[in-house]
C-alpha positions, 0 to 999 in steps of 0.5 A, spaced: 470 498 536 469 498 528 472 505 529 479 503 532 479 498 526 477 503 521 483 507 523 488 502 523 486 501 516 489 508 515 484 511 510 488 517 509 493 513 505 489 509 501 490 516 496 496 513 494 492 507 491 490 512 485 496 510 482 491 504 479 487 510 474 494 512 471 493 508 465 486 509 464 486 517 465 492 518 460 489 513 456 483 517 455 478 511 458 477 514 464 470 515 464 468 509 460 463 505 465 466 498 464 474 500 464 472 505 470 468 500 474 474 494 473 479 499 475 475 502 481 475 494 484 482 494 483 483 500 487 478 498 493 482 491 492 489 495 493 486 499 500 484 493 503 490 489 502 494 495 503 490 497 510 491 489 512 499 491 511 498 496 516 495 491 520 501 486 520 507 491 520 503 494 527 503 487 529 510 486 528 513 493 531 507 494 536 513 494 541 517 499 538 511 504 537 508 504 544 515 507 545 514 512 539 510 518 541 507 519 534 505 512 533 503 510 540 496 512 539 495 507 534 490 503 535 494 496 536 500 500 540 495 502 545 491 496 546 485 498 543 486 492 539 488 486 542 494 482 538 489 476 536 483 481 533 488 485 529 490 478 526 483 477 524 482 483 521 489 483 517 487 476 514 480 478 513 483 485 508 488 480 505 483 475 503 477 480 501 482 484 496 485 477 494 478 475 492 476 482 489 483 482 485 481 474 481 474 477 480 478 482 476 483 477 473 489 473 473 494 477 472 491 482 477 490 477 483 498 475 482 500 482 482 496 483 488 499 477 491 506 479 490 505 486 493 502 483 500 508 478 500 514 483 498 510 488 504 510 482 509 518 481 507 518 489 508 516 489 515 520 483 517 526 485 515 527 489 508 525 495 510 532 496 514 536 495 508 538 501 505 536 502 497 532 495 497 526 499 501 526 504 497 526 500 491 520 496 495 516 503 495 517 505 488 515 497 487 509 498 490 507 505 486 508 500 479 504 495 481 498 499 483 499 503 476 501 496 472 494 493 476 490 499 473 491 497 467 491 490 466 485 491 469 481 495 464 485 491 458 490 497 456 496 496 453 502 499 456 507 503 452 514 503 454 514 510 455 508 510 460 512 504 464 518 508 465 514 514 467 511 511 472 518 507 474 521 514 475 515 517 478 515 512 484 522 512 485 521 519 486 516 518 491 520 513 495 526 517 495 521 523 497 519 519 502 525 516 506 528 524 505 522 526 509 523 521 515 531 522 515 529 530 516 524 528 522 529 524 525 534 529 524 529 534 528 528 530 533 534 528 534 537 535 534 531 538 538 
């Protein structure tokens, strides 16, 4: 069961959370132990909250995922994790992530909470609204970068924020393009 829970947490997706290190990297303070430690706490918090979002998304989309050949083997869609257990896991992941963020500072907690709430709305409705879906994906990357800076108490320049925003939009649009190409390939093949 623990293996299935870990698979459902989608650890391969955690690489996105490395954005929290961008401020300490570009500030030159990545190897200062106190800054690295608090940034790592926020990294772990983002890994846990995003895993909670994946649980919630798969609970919400369970019927569609069972019909999808790429998603039907996911632990919730396959029935390896029942819905009640999935809700419990999502709740625990959300709780621990919020606790970690709160320990770092209140701003990080609020940003992580906003990230979680927005992603729940994204799962329920917003992922089907063109442009809004891309903006929410981009917000996730910006939130990671901001929280890393706030955790390490690093001043953010306008250039840093603009670069993160444009890179985030680029990544979000690239993700959407890849998904559209996949749909065309599956539909046309």
